[in-house]
C-alpha positions in Angstrom: -0.1 0.0 0.1 2.8 2.4 0.9 4.3 1.6 -2.4 1.3 2.3 -4.5 0.8 5.9 -2.6 5.0 6.3 -2.9 3.7 6.1 -6.9 0.8 8.0 -7.1 2.9 10.7 -5.6 6.3 10.8 -8.0 3.6 10.2 -10.9 1.6 13.6 -9.7 5.1 15.6 -9.3 5.7 14.6 -12.4 2.5 16.2 -14.5 2.9 19.3 -16.6 1.1 22.4 -15.4 -1.1 22.4 -17.8 -2.3 18.8 -17.0 -2.6 19.5 -13.7 -4.7 22.5 -14.7 -6.7 20.4 -16.7 -7.4 18.1 -13.3 -8.0 20.6 -10.8 -11.8 20.4 -9.1 -14.7 23.0 -11.1 -14.4 24.8 -7.7 -11.2 26.3 -8.5 -12.1 28.4 -11.4 -12.5 31.9 -10.4 -13.3 35.2 -12.2 -14.0 38.7 -11.4 -14.6 41.6 -13.4 -14.7 45.5 -13.0 -14.5 48.6 -14.8 -13.1 52.2 -14.1 -13.6 55.2 -15.3 -11.2 56.7 -17.5 -12.6 59.9 -19.0 -10.1 62.4 -19.9 -10.7 65.5 -17.3 -11.4 68.9 -18.3 -8.1 70.4 -18.5 -6.6 67.1 -20.6 -9.2 67.8 -23.5 -8.5 70.3 -26.6 -10.0 73.6 -26.3 -11.6 72.9 -29.6 -13.6 69.8 -28.7 -16.9 70.3 -27.5 -17.5 68.0 -24.4 -18.6 64.3 -23.6 -20.9 62.5 -25.4 -20.5 59.5 -22.9 -17.7 58.6 -20.3 -14.8 56.6 -21.3 -13.9 53.0 -19.3 -10.8 50.6 -18.5 -13.0 46.7 -18.2 -10.9 44.1 -17.0 -11.6 40.7 -16.5 -9.7 38.3 -14.3 -9.5 34.5 -14.2 -7.8 32.1 -11.8 -8.0 28.6 -12.4 -6.0 27.4 -9.5 -2.7 27.5 -11.2 -2.4 30.3 -13.0 -3.9 33.9 -13.9 -4.9 35.9 -16.6 -6.4 39.3 -17.2 -8.7 40.7 -20.2 -8.5 44.2 -20.1 -10.4 46.5 -22.4 -9.8 50.5 -22.7 -11.9 52.8 -24.5 -9.0 54.6 -26.5 -8.0 54.6 -30.1 -4.5 53.0 -29.4 -2.6 51.9 -26.4 0.7 53.1 -26.4 3.9 50.3 -25.7 4.7 52.3 -22.6 1.2 51.8 -21.3 0.9 48.2 -21.9 4.3 47.3 -20.6 3.7 49.2 -17.3 0.5 47.4 -16.8 1.8 43.8 -17.7 4.4 44.6 -15.1 2.3 45.6 -12.3 -0.1 42.8 -12.9 2.8 40.3 -12.6 4.6 41.9 -9.9 1.7 43.0 -8.1 -1.7 40.8 -8.7 0.8 37.4 -9.5 -0.6 37.8 -13.3 2.1 36.5 -16.0 2.8 38.9 -18.4 2.6 36.6 -21.1 -1.3 36.5 -19.6 -2.3 39.0 -20.2 -4.2 40.9 -23.3 -4.5 45.0 -23.1 -6.8 46.2 -25.8 -7.9 49.2 -27.5 -11.2 50.0 -28.4 -9.8 52.2 -30.9 -12.6 54.3 -30.8 -12.1 57.6 -32.6 -13.2 59.4 -30.2 -10.5 59.2 -27.4 -8.1 61.3 -26.6 -4.7 59.5 -27.3 -2.8 61.6 -24.9 -3.7 60.7 -21.1 -2.8 62.1 -17.9 0.4 61.1 -15.7 -2.5 58.8 -13.5 -3.9 57.2 -16.8 -1.9 53.7 -16.4 -2.9 53.9 -13.0 -7.0 54.0 -13.9 -6.1 50.7 -16.1 -4.6 48.8 -13.6 -7.0 50.0 -11.0 -10.1 48.2 -13.2 -7.4 45.0 -13.1 -6.9 45.3 -9.3 -10.5 45.5 -8.3 -10.9 42.6 -11.1 -9.0 40.2 -8.9 -10.9 41.4 -5.4 -14.0 39.9 -7.2 -12.8 36.5 -7.6 -15.6 34.2 -7.3 -15.9 30.5 -8.3 -17.3 30.5 -11.6 -17.8 28.6 -15.4 -17.4 29.9 -18.5 -19.1 29.4 -22.3 -18.4 30.2 -25.9 -20.9 30.8 -28.5 -20.9 32.9 -31.7 -23.6 34.9 -33.4 -24.1 37.6 -36.7 -24.2 41.2 -36.7 -24.7 42.7 -39.7 -23.7 46.2 -38.7 -20.5 45.8 -40.7 -19.2 46.4 -44.1 -15.9 46.3 -46.0 -15.0 50.1 -46.7 -12.8 50.1 -49.5 -14.2 50.2 -53.5 -13.9 51.3 -56.6 -15.5 54.8 -57.1 -18.1 54.2 -60.1 -17.4 57.7 -60.7 -13.8 58.7 -60.8 -12.9 55.1 -61.4 -10.6 55.3 -58.3 -10.3 53.4 -54.9 -11.9 55.3 -52.4 -13.3 54.6 -49.0 -17.4 53.7 -49.6 -19.5 51.1 -48.4 -18.6 47.7 -50.4 -21.3 45.6 -49.8 -19.7 42.6 -52.1 -16.2 43.1 -50.4 -14.9 40.7 -47.7 -16.7 41.0 -44.2 -16.7 38.6 -41.1 -19.8 39.1 -39.2 -19.4 36.8 -36.5 -19.5 37.9 -33.3 -18.0 35.3 -30.7 -18.9 35.6 -27.5 -17.1 34.4 -23.6 -19.5 34.0 -21.2 -18.5 33.7 -17.5 -21.1 33.6 -14.8 -21.3 31.9 -11.2 -21.8 28.9 -10.6 -25.4 29.8 -9.8 -25.9 31.3 -13.5 -25.1 35.1 -12.2 -23.8 37.0 -14.7 -20.0 37.9 -14.2 -18.8 39.4 -17.4 -19.0 38.7 -21.5 -16.2 39.1 -23.5 -17.1 39.5 -27.0 -15.2 40.2 -30.5 -16.4 41.9 -33.7 -15.0 43.3 -36.9 -15.9 47.6 -37.0 -14.1 50.3 -36.9 -15.8 52.9 -34.4 -15.9 56.1 -36.4 -19.4 57.0 -35.9 -19.8 60.1 -34.0 -15.8 61.4 -34.9 -17.4 64.4 -36.6 -18.6 65.5 -33.4 -15.4 66.4 -31.7 -16.6 65.2 -28.6 -15.4 62.4 -26.1 -17.4 59.1 -26.6 -16.5 55.4 -26.7 -18.6 55.1 -30.0 -20.2 51.8 -30.7 -18.1 49.3 -28.3 -19.2 51.7 -25.9 -22.7 51.6 -27.0 -22.8 48.1 -26.7 -21.5 47.4 -23.7 -23.4 49.9 -22.0 -26.5 48.2 -23.7 -25.4 44.8 -22.7 -24.4 46.1 -19.0 -27.9 47.9 -18.7 -30.2 44.9 -19.8 -28.8 42.9 -17.5 -28.8 45.4 -14.5 -25.4 46.4 -14.5 -24.5 42.9 -12.8 -22.2 42.0 -16.0 -18.9 43.8 -17.0 -19.2 43.6 -21.0 -15.7 44.0 -22.6 -15.3 44.1 -26.2 -12.4 43.2 -28.0 -11.6 44.8 -31.5 -11.8 42.4 -34.5 -9.8 42.4 -38.0 -11.5 46.2 -38.6 -8.4 47.8 -40.9 -11.3 47.9 -43.9 -14.6 47.3 -41.8 -16.6 50.6 -41.7 -20.2 50.6 -40.0 -22.9 49.8 -42.7 -24.5 53.1 -42.1 -22.3 56.0 -41.8 -23.4 58.2 -44.7 -24.0 61.6 -42.0 -19.9 61.2 -41.6 -19.3 61.5 -45.4 -21.7 64.5 -45.5 -20.2 66.2 -42.5 -16.2 65.3 -44.1 -17.6 67.1 -47.2 -18.9 70.3 -45.3 -15.3 70.1 -43.8 -13.9 69.9 -47.4 -16.0 72.8 -48.7 -15.5 75.1 -45.4 -11.2 74.8 -46.0 -11.7 75.1 -49.9 -13.2 79.0 -48.7 -10.0 79.5 -46.9 -8.3 78.0 -49.9 -7.0 74.9 -48.4 -7.1 71.9 -50.2 -8.2 68.4 -48.0 -9.8 66.6 -50.4 -7.7 63.9 -50.2 -6.7 63.8 -46.9 -8.0 63.2 -43.3 -10.4 66.3 -42.6 -8.7 67.5 -39.2 -11.0 67.7 -36.4 -12.1 70.4 -33.8 -13.0 73.2 -36.5 -14.6 73.6 -40.0 -18.3 72.7 -38.9 -20.7 75.4 -37.8 -22.7 73.8 -35.4 -25.5 76.5 -35.6 -25.9 75.7 -39.3 -29.2 73.7 -39.5 -27.8 70.8 -41.9 -24.9 70.5 -39.7 -26.7 69.8 -36.4 -29.0 67.8 -37.9 -26.1 65.5 -39.2 -24.6 66.0 -35.9 -28.1 64.2 -34.3 -28.4 61.3 -36.3 -24.7 60.6 -35.7 -25.8 60.6 -31.8 -28.7 58.4 -32.6 -26.6 55.9 -35.3 -23.8 55.1 -32.8 -27.0 54.4 -30.0 -28.7 52.1 -32.7 -25.8 50.5 -33.8 -24.7 49.4 -30.0 -28.1 47.9 -29.2 -28.1 45.9 -32.7 -24.8 44.5 -31.8 -25.6 44.1 -28.3 -28.7 42.5 -28.9 -26.5 39.7 -30.7 -24.1 39.4 -27.4 -27.0 39.1 -25.5 -28.7 36.4 -27.8 -25.8 34.5 -27.9 -25.3 34.3 -24.2 -29.4 33.1 -23.5 -28.7 30.4 -25.8 -25.4 29.0 -24.6 -26.0 26.2 -22.7 -22.8 24.5 -22.5 -20.6 26.1 -19.2 -17.2 24.6 -17.8 -15.6 25.2 -14.9 -12.0 23.2 -15.6 -10.7 25.8 -17.2 -7.2 25.7 -18.5 -5.0 28.9 -19.1 -2.1 29.2 -21.4 -0.2 32.1 -22.5 2.4 33.2 -25.0 3.9 35.9 -26.9 6.3 36.2 -29.5 7.5 39.4 -32.0 7.5 38.4 -36.1 9.1 41.1 -38.1 8.4 41.9 -41.9 10.4 44.2 -44.5 9.3 47.6 -44.3 8.9 50.5 -46.7 8.7 54.5 -46.4 6.1 56.4 -48.7 7.7 58.8 -51.0 5.0 60.6 -52.7 1.6 61.9 -50.8 -2.4 62.1 -51.3 -4.9 60.1 -49.1 -6.3 57.5 -51.8 -6.9 57.2 -55.2 -3.5 57.0 -56.7 -0.8 55.1 -56.5 2.1 55.5 -54.0 5.9 55.4 -54.5 8.1 53.9 -51.8 11.7 53.6 -50.7 12.9 50.2 -48.5 13.1 50.9 -44.9 13.6 49.3 -41.3 12.0 46.1 -40.7 8.7 46.3 -38.4 8.0 44.5 -35.6 5.1 42.7 -35.1 3.7 41.4 -31.6 1.4 38.6 -31.0 0.2 36.9 -28.3 -1.9 33.9 -27.6 -4.4 33.4 -24.5 -6.0 30.1 -24.4 -8.7 29.8 -22.1 -9.9 25.8 -22.2 -10.4 25.6 -26.0 -10.8 28.7 -27.2 -8.0 30.8 -28.7 -7.7 34.0 -28.6 -4.9 35.4 -31.0 -3.7 39.3 -30.7 -2.4 41.6 -33.0 -0.6 45.1 -32.2 -2.1 46.8 -35.3 -4.9 47.4 -37.2 -5.5 44.0 -39.6 -7.5 43.5 -42.4 -10.6 41.1 -42.1 -9.4 38.4 -44.5 -6.0 38.1 -42.2 -8.2 36.9 -39.4 -10.5 34.7 -41.7 -7.7 32.6 -42.4 -6.4 32.4 -38.9 -9.9 31.0 -38.2 -10.3 28.4 -40.6 -6.7 27.4 -40.4 -6.7 27.3 -36.6 -7.0 23.7 -34.9 -9.5 24.7 -32.5 -13.0 25.7 -33.4 -13.3 28.7 -31.0 -10.7 31.1 -32.4 -10.9 34.7 -32.7 -8.2 37.5 -33.4 -8.0 40.5 -31.4 -6.5 43.5 -32.7 -5.0 47.1 -31.5 -3.4 44.4 -28.3 -0.5 45.0 -25.7 0.9 48.1 -27.6 1.1 49.3 -31.0 3.0 48.1 -33.8 4.8 51.2 -36.5 3.3 49.2 -39.5 0.1 51.3 -39.9 -2.4 49.2 -41.6 -1.7 45.7 -42.3 -3.3 44.5 -45.5 -3.8 40.9 -46.3 -1.5 40.1 -49.4 -4.4 40.0 -52.3 -5.2 44.3 -51.0 -1.6 45.6 -51.7 -3.0 46.4 -55.3 -5.9 48.5 -53.9 -4.4 52.3 -53.9 -7.0 52.9 -50.4 -5.8 55.0 -47.6 -4.7 52.1 -45.7 -2.9 50.4 -48.2 -1.0 53.7 -49.2 0.0 54.6 -45.7 1.4 51.1 -44.6 4.8 50.7 -43.5 5.1 46.8 -44.7 6.3 45.9 -48.3 3.9 43.2 -49.5 3.9 39.7 -48.9 5.2 38.9 -45.4 2.8 40.1 -42.6 -0.5 38.0 -43.6 1.6 34.8 -43.4 4.0 35.9 -40.7 0.6 36.6 -38.3 -1.4 33.6 -39.5 1.5 31.3 -39.2 3.2 32.6 -35.8 -0.4 32.5 -34.1 -0.8 28.8 -35.0 2.5 28.1 -33.7 1.5 29.3 -30.4 -1.7 27.4 -30.6 0.3 24.3 -31.4 2.3 25.2 -28.5 -0.8 25.3 -26.3 -1.5 22.4 -27.5 1.7 20.2 -25.9 2.5 19.4 -22.6 3.8 22.3 -20.9 
């Protein structure tokens, strides 16, 4: 009998950590969630901005399976700098025991948040993670997918000019999938939801007001629908070439801005109109278009939020024995520097430049693979990843863990398009798509081997 007990102890000690994590009793899995307001103060906002449409938040989920911890963080921001990402992950590892490789810090990419925040900005993001960890409680987790038609490919040849331009391309590549990770207590009470969708949050960009745009509207709708007992985290899908499907007010307001600048003999017709000036808010047409934008962001958020709730309601399988696995790596592709100008329509000219580094990550939560890229990625790259992944529950989160110097990352087939995303990309054709897909697939394969 003593020999049998000794043998069992030796075998248990020799099991890899991942296997032990899988074999832990269901009650060992815990989850907590929280959100913290990160809206810039009045002194942090430019004078030509016109107040707050809705507030910005850092939302966080912390997962703990008894052997390891992980954190999913989403902040209402256009992007998160490398410095901020490193500060958060280093503190999470040192103060909360969450390995840096197990942290995914994602920007919602709202175009109505200020990139430059006060010195306490990283502290506020970290506070959301710390509070989420304090809220850890026994939990179970489920996964499901739905569809939402609030996005559309935005690159097409203008039927009048026959030049590439930004227009709704109903026939272009566009993944309508909404991936949903639901986290609830053992009694079925909601704790958090982590949802993934590919659309640019640009609906209210012409208002020159602080707003979390579509991600904020959708998350608020989900949270309100469940009596604020849940924290709803958006994660940015591969939306580099995806716009909201109903976007006409923005096009109209852009044109008004262009005409205003033209009166001053400044041509911005082939560039991104600057914010904060060029729109007379007392003009009846401008006022009407701006009011419609405000209505549109609420409507779009409700439609997307309803689909997330629909998927959650239909999710009848949840688990409490959850493996956690995180890894990160960096890939490198040849770079280029543009030598001419123009937003879109005409070919770009380039010279060779320093290689571009792209940071990749993987957080595996049970059989769910969350692949991360620190840039704006075209939709077909994520579709390829999901198609080639050995795990059915695979998603791509972009603008995660810092910000690459690449600019947009087009798929290989898009490099022949004279769109503003392709023209401004610092990547030479033929490398990034496979480097990203194969890099994340290698991380997934590593998660399937004993650790």
